[in-house]
N, C-alpha and C positions, 0 to 999 in steps of 0.2 A: 266837483271833480271835472278835470279837463276832458274834452271830447277825445275819444279814441281815434287814432290816426290810422287809416288803412291806405297804403300807398303801393304803387308798382315799383319795380326796381329802378325805372326811370334813369337808365344810363349807368347805374352802379354795376360793376362787374367784380365778381369774387376773385380775390387774389390768393387766398389761402383757405385751406380746410381748418376747421376749429382745432382739431387734435394735432395739427402739424405746425402751429406757431411755436417758435423756439427762441432760446436766448440769442441766437444769431440774428434774430429779427428785431432786437431791441433798438428803438429809435426810428423804425420804419413805419410808414403808413400802410395799413392793411384794410381790406374789405372782407368781412366774414358774413356768411349766411347760414341760418339754421333755426333750430327750435329752442324755446326757452325751457331749460331743464329745471332750474329753480331761480327764484328771485329773493334777495334779502334787502329790505328797505330799512336803512339805519337813520332815516331823517334827512341829513344833508348828503348822504351817500346812498347810491343804489348799486348793488352787485347783482349781475345776471350771469348765470352759468349757461353759456350758449353751446348747443350740442348739434353735431352732425354725425355721420357714420364713422368718422375718424376719432371722435372723442369729444372732450369738453374743453372750453377755455373760459376764463373769468373775464367778464366785461364790467368796467366800473365807470360811473358817471357821477359828477358832483353838481350841486345846485348852483354854486358860484361860478366855477370855471366853464361849465358846459350846460347852461340853463335849458337850452332847447332839447338836447338829448335827455337831460334829467327829467324834464316834464313828460316826455314820451315813456321813459323807463318806469315812471311811477304808475303808468296805466297798463303796463305789460303784465300778462298772466302766464301761467304754465301752458306750454305747448303753442304759444303764439309763434308765428313765423317772422323772423327779423332779418334785416340787413343792417350791419354795423360797420361804420367807417371810423377808424381811430388809429391811435399810435401805440405800438407795443412798448411796454415798460417793464423793467425788472421789479419784482415785488420787494417790498421793504424787508430787511433782515428779520427773521423770525416769523414772517408771514407766508413763507413758502408752504406748498402742499406736496410732500414727498409721494403721496399716493396717486398724484395726478401727473400725467405725462407733460402737461403744460403748467405744472405747479410752480415753476420758478418765475413765470411772467404773468402779466395781465394786460388787457387792452383798454386804454383810456379812450372812451367813446367820444368822438366829435359829432357824430350823427347816428341816430337810430331810427330806422324806418320799420313800421309794422306792415309787413307784406300780407299778413292774414291773421285774423283772430282765431280763437279755438274755444270750443266748449270745454267744460271740465271733463277730462277723460274718465271712463268708468273704473279705471284702476291707475295706480301710479306707474308712469313710464320709467322714472329714474330709480324707483325702489324695487329691488329684486327680492322682496319679501315673499312674493308668490301669490298672484291673484288666482282665482278659480279658473281652471283650464277651459271650462265651458264659456266663460265670459271672454277669456283671451281669444278663443277661436271665433267667437261671434264678431269681435272687433280685431280681427287678425291684422289689419293694416296698422293699428296702433301697437299691437303686440310686436310687430316686426320692427318698430322703432327701438325696441329695447336692445341694449348692447349685446347680451348673450346670443340672441337670435341673429343679429347682424353679424356677429363673429362666426356663427355657424354657416350663414349664407356665404360669407367670404371664404370659409374653408371649402364649401361646396364648389365655388368658382375656381379656387386654386387647384382643387383635386381634378376637376374637369380639364383644366388647362394642362396639368401634369400628365394625365392619361393620354390626351391627344398628342402632346409633344413626344412622349416616350414611344407610343405605338407608331406614330408617323416616322420617327427616326429608325424604327425597326422594319420599315417597309410595308406596314399595314395601310390600306386605303380605307377612309371612312366613307361609307356608302349608305344611303337611306333605303329602308324597306317599307312596304305599305303598312299602315296602321289598320286599315280595313281589309279583311281577307275573308276566307271561308272558315267555318268552324272546324277545328281539328283537335284531337285529344292532346292536351298539354298538362294535365294534372289537376285542373280546376275548371269551374264553369266559366263559359264565355259571357262577355257583355255583347249583346246583339244589337245591331243597327238595322232597322227595317229599310228596304229599298222602296222608294216612291215609284220608280219606273216598273220594276218587277214585283208587283204586289204579292205578298205571301212569301217572299224570299228575303233573306237576311244576310248582311255581312256580320262578321265577328271582329271585335277589336282584338288585335293580336296579343296573345299571351306572351309570345316571344317571337323573334324573327327566325326561329329554328329552321323551317323548311326553306326560307328564302336564302339564308346564309349557306345552306348546303347546295342550293342551286348556284350560288356565286362560285362555289368550288368547282362545280361541273362546268361553269362558264370560263374557268381558267383565271379567276381573279387572284387566286393563290393565298393572299393574306388580306383579310377584311376585319374591320372593327366598326362599331357604331355605339354611340351613347344614345339610347333609344327609350321611348316611353312604352311600357307594357301594361296590360290590363288583366286582372284576374278577379272573378267574382267568387271570393272565398271568405271564410270567417277571419276576422282581423284580430291582431294582437299587437304587442308593443313594437315588433319589428316587421310588421306587414301592413301594407296599404293596398286599396283596390287598384290604384294607378301608381306605378312605380317606375324608376329609371334603372336601366340595366346597361352595363358595359359589356357589349357582345363581341366576341372574338372567335375567328375561325381561321384554320390553316390547312393548306393542302400538303399532301405527302408527309404527314405528321403522325408520330406516335406519341405515347404519353410523355416521354422525356422531353420531347420538343415543346409541347404545350407547357409543361411544368417549368421549363427553363425560361420561357418568355414571360410567364406569369410571375415568377419569382423576381425577375428583373424589373417588371412593372411595379410590383409591391415595394421593392427596395427604393426605386426612384420616387414613387409617390410619398412614402413615409419620410424620405429625406427632404423633398421639396416642400411638403406641407408642414411637417412637424420638426424637421431638423434632426430626426432620429435615424440612426444607422441600423438597418436590418441586414442580417447576414444569411443569405442562402448558402447551401440548399436547405430546405425545410425538412424536418423529420417526416417519415411516412409510416402510416399504420393501415393495415387492412381493416375493412369494416368489421370483420370477426374479432380481430385483436382489440379494436376500440370498444366494442360492446363488452368483451370479456373483462377488460381492465377498468373501463370508466362507465359502462352502462349507457353509453350514448354514442351516436355517430358524429357528434360534434363536441368532443370532449374539451374541457378546460384543463390544460396541463400546467397551469401556473402554480399548482399545489399538488401534493401527493394524495394520500388517503385512497389508494387504488383498491379496486375490488379484487378479492382473492378467492380462488376455488378451494374450499375446505371440504369438498366431498370426500376425498381420500381419508381425511382425519376422522370422519364419522361413518366410514364404510361399514363398520361393525357395530354401529350405535344401537342401543336398546331404546332410545327415545323415539316414540312413535312418529312424530312429525318428520324427523330426519329419515327414519327408516322408510316411511311411506313415499316420500319424495324420491329417494334413491331407487327404490324398487320399481317405481313407475317411469324410470328413465329421466328423472329430473336431476336437480343439482342443489348443492348447499353452498351459498356464497356469503362472504362477510367483508366488512371494512372495519378498521381500527380507528376510532376517533380520539385524537390526542387530548388528554387532560379532562375527559368527560366522565371518568369513572365515578365521580361524586355526584352525578346527576340525581335529582330527586325523583320520587315516584311519579310526581306530576309530569316532570319532563319526559320520563320514560313512556308514560301514557300518551303524551302528545306525539312523541316519535312513532309510537305504535299506530296511532290514528292516521298519521301522515303516510305510513307504510301501507295501511289498508286503503287509503284514498288513492294511492298510486297503483293498487292492484294486488297487493299481498294479502294473504289470509291472516297474517300475524307477523310479529317481530320478536326475535329472541335476542336478549342482551346478556353480555358477560362482562363484568367489571373487574379489573385488576387493581385493587386498592388496599394499601396497608399490608401487603403481603398475603392478602386473602383474595378469594375469588367469589364474587357475588353474582347470582343469576337465578331467575325464576325456575330454571331447570337444573340447578346445581346437583341435585340428588341423582339425576340421570347421567351425569357426566363422570367419566373416569379421570384419574389424574393424568393418564396418557393423553386423553382427548383435550384436557385443559392445556397441557403443555404443547400439544401439537397445534392447537388453535392459535396460541400465542406466537409460535414459530412461523406458522403459515401467514399470519396477518401482520407480523412485526409488532404486535402489541407488547407494551411494557407497563411498568408501574404507573398508575394514573390514567390508563387508557380504557375506553369503553368499546367493546366489539359489538357490532350490529350484525345479526345473522338472518338471512331469509332462505327458506327451503321451499322450492317450487320448480316449475319448469324454467328453462334457461332464460327465456325472454323476460318473464315476470321478475325473476330473482335479480338479474343485472339491472333492469330498468328501475326497479324500486330503489335499489341501493345507489344507483347512479343519481337519482333525484335527491335522495337523502344526503348524499355526498355534497352536492352543490349547496343545498339549504344549510347544512351544518357548517360548511367552510365559510359561507357568507356570515352566518351568525357568530362564528368564532374569530372572524377577522383574519382568516388564513389566506385570503386572495390578495396578492399585491396589485396595486392599482397602476403602477408605472411600468408594467411589463407587457410585451407584445409577443405572445407565443403562437407561432404559425405552425401548422402541420397539414399534411395531405392525408385524406382518408381515401383508400382505394378498394377495388374489388368488391363493390356493392353487389347485392343480389340483383339480377336482371328483372325479376318479377316479385310482386308482393300481392297478398290477398286483400281485396277491398273489404273493410269491416262491415260496410253497409250492404253490399251485394253478395259477399262471400265468393266473388269471382277473382281469378287471377288478372292482374293488370300490370302494365309497365311501371317499375319502381321510379324510373326517371322519365323517359319518354320512349316510344316504340322505335326510335331511330338509333338507339344505342347499340353498339356492337357487342355481342357476347364474347367471352374468352374463347380462344381457339380450342382449348382443351375441353370445352363444354358444348361444342357445336353438335355433338352426337345426341344431346338431350333436346335440341331445338327441333321439335317435331310435334304435330298435332296430338299424337297419342301418348305424349310424355305423361308419366304419373305425377301426382302432386309432389312426391318426394323428389323426383328428378327436377321438376320445375323450381322447387325451392333451392336447389343446389347450383342452378345456372348463374355464373358470375358475369357481371357486366364490366366492360372496360370504361367504367365511370369513376369519377374522382371528384372530391370536394376539397376546397381550401377552407380550413377552419382557423379562426383566431380567437383565443380566449373564450372558447365555448360558443362561438357564433359562426354559423355557416356564412362565409364571405363570398364564395364563388362555387359554382357547380358546373361540371362539364363531362365530356366523354369523347371517346373515339367513335365515329359514326359508322353506320352501315353504308357501304358504297356500291354494293352489288344487288341487282334486282332479285335474284334467286334467294339470297339470304333475307332480304327485307320481306319478301312474301312469306318465307318460313316463319319469321317472327310474328307477322300479322296473323298467320294461321294458328300459331301457338297461343295467341291472345283470343282465339275464337272468332276471328274475323274471316268472313267468307271472301272468296276471290272477287265476287261482285261488289261487296262493300268496300274492299280495299281499292278496287278500281275506281269506284265512285268517289271515294274520299281522297285518294292519294295517287290517282292515275298520272297526274303531271310529274310527280316525283319518280314513280316507277319508270315512266317513259324516259325521263332524264338519265336514269342510271344505265340505260342501254346505249348512251352516246358518249361513253368514255369518261365515267365519273372517277376521279382520282381518290385514293385513300385520303381521308381528312378527319379532322377533329377540332374541338374548340372548347370554349368555356364562357360562362357569363357571370359577371360580378353583379351583386346588388349594389348599385351606386349609392343609393340612399343609406343602405346599411353600412357601407364603407365609410361614408362621411359621418354617420352616427358614431362609429368607433373612433375615428380620427378626432372628432370634436369632444368625445367623452360625454355625449348626450345619453339620456336614459331611454329615449324612444324615437321613432322615425319622425314623429310630428314636430320635434324640435329642430329638424334639419330640412324639412320640406316647407316651402314658402306658404302654400295654401293646402294643408292636409285635410283628410276626411277624419271623421270620428270613428269609433269602434263599430258604429252602425252604418258606416260608409256614407255619411251625410256631411254636407258642408254647412255649418251653422251661420256662416257669413252670408252666403248667397241663397241659403235655404234650398239647396239642391240635395236630392232629386225633387222635382216638383211636377204637378199635373200640367198637362198642355191642353190647348183648346180642342174641343171635339172636332172642329173643322180640320185641324192638323192631323188628327188620328184618321179621319175619314180619307184624307188625301193619301195617307199611307196604307189604306186598306185594313186598318186595325180596329177591332171592336173589343173593348175591355170586358173581362169576364163578369164584372158586376153589372155592366149594362145589358149583357146578354141575359143574365138572371132576372133583371128587372123587367125586361121586355117579355 
């Protein structure tokens, strides 16, 4: 076997990218550089599929006409890095590859240089059959060679450029804010950075630029945006990462309609630039209450029907104990009609019931309209009027299965909302090529923390309440009053995913202090944590509002990816670790001592 050749570029300069060689180049000399995707050795002929980020091109070398390049080609292996100099030729009739952008041509190699060899990769780069994700993340630099991920990164780049171009054209300035700041409540735990100089004190990695962008408005910047890294120490899922990128936007002298108009224009521009898809504003609007009543979610997927219906009036006089008990206790009876599922087996009904219980219901009632008959586990408790009223209220017809939950409002709609999504996916009811945007508005200002049982800001404590609800913003407000305070908050939702979230902000010190007090924060604590913001409000803060997009999430939707890890170059796992660099990792004791930190395990040992 001939000795492998490893050479530098030595004066060769690339003239074309692999995927861009075309019929118009036939007869031309080209220099290509890239990786060996595959090699086929036919004895007197060697074919190499050469790959770079633009695609593949076929390189051919013959033993008789180009013996030097042929000898090198015989020693080439998968993922070797090559430089190829040759002539573009049209493929012979019948030998074209219609599935390849360069499938009508090939490059007859005059010279092949091996710029670097490669070990056998732990998974196939060219085959999209699907390697184990753990392995892919460990060798992420190899995973990123794959065409689907390179396409996603290209979409990320094009989206970033489109966002910057559009917002700049609308008079927004991109200004950077600090990543290291002080710890403030933003809805999740902070990542802390110890100070070497002030031992015992910590910076926090910013969860968002919220306070800084409000200070920009005080400073008279008027229109600001930033594509910014943010950090949140929270439990992860498919659309959440510990470090993520946000498109941050803020406007002075703005009300909801002003923000919505700018955002709708941005979305229209991005979808056209990146996907070539026309999006037509204005987007529909639903209040938070309406969304929960109809879809059981504050981020509803409206690409299909199967909406939740209030059937409490139908059963207001019911003799069935479950319905009667829920209604008498101030609860509700809600239902959805599932098309074509009336013939579901007992096992399927049992699985649905278990899913309902898993989501919080005590049980699930089903009513099937099949063959002119009505089948239900509670059929004997239902009158003909109730059966007819249920069909009318839910829109159920022959062949449909009605699912009913009787409980408090939150449980009933949430359970049915989740079953709605699961069944729509299972039944193939969700169109894949549709982009349904809508605004969710008038969120509650406060929510109860399930762990502490205390009221906290549903969004953040700088969101302005509705003017009509200001009388409830006081320290002695009852729980009932606190639950009814509406926020001037809004979310942009697409296909069941929260794409952006924002609000009209508080811009007066007196109102901000009232909201802090409503949250149980003393004047001393408010002053200690937010004194700089409160002081700024006394120097002519204008009314202002804004919004923040999840940039990674937007690209995930544009790319049609299933999770954020597919659009982030170097993502973390569900346990917030990096398999490639093995972060987080221990540090030397000397470094900890320099920072004035003693680990709990070391304290216990000593």
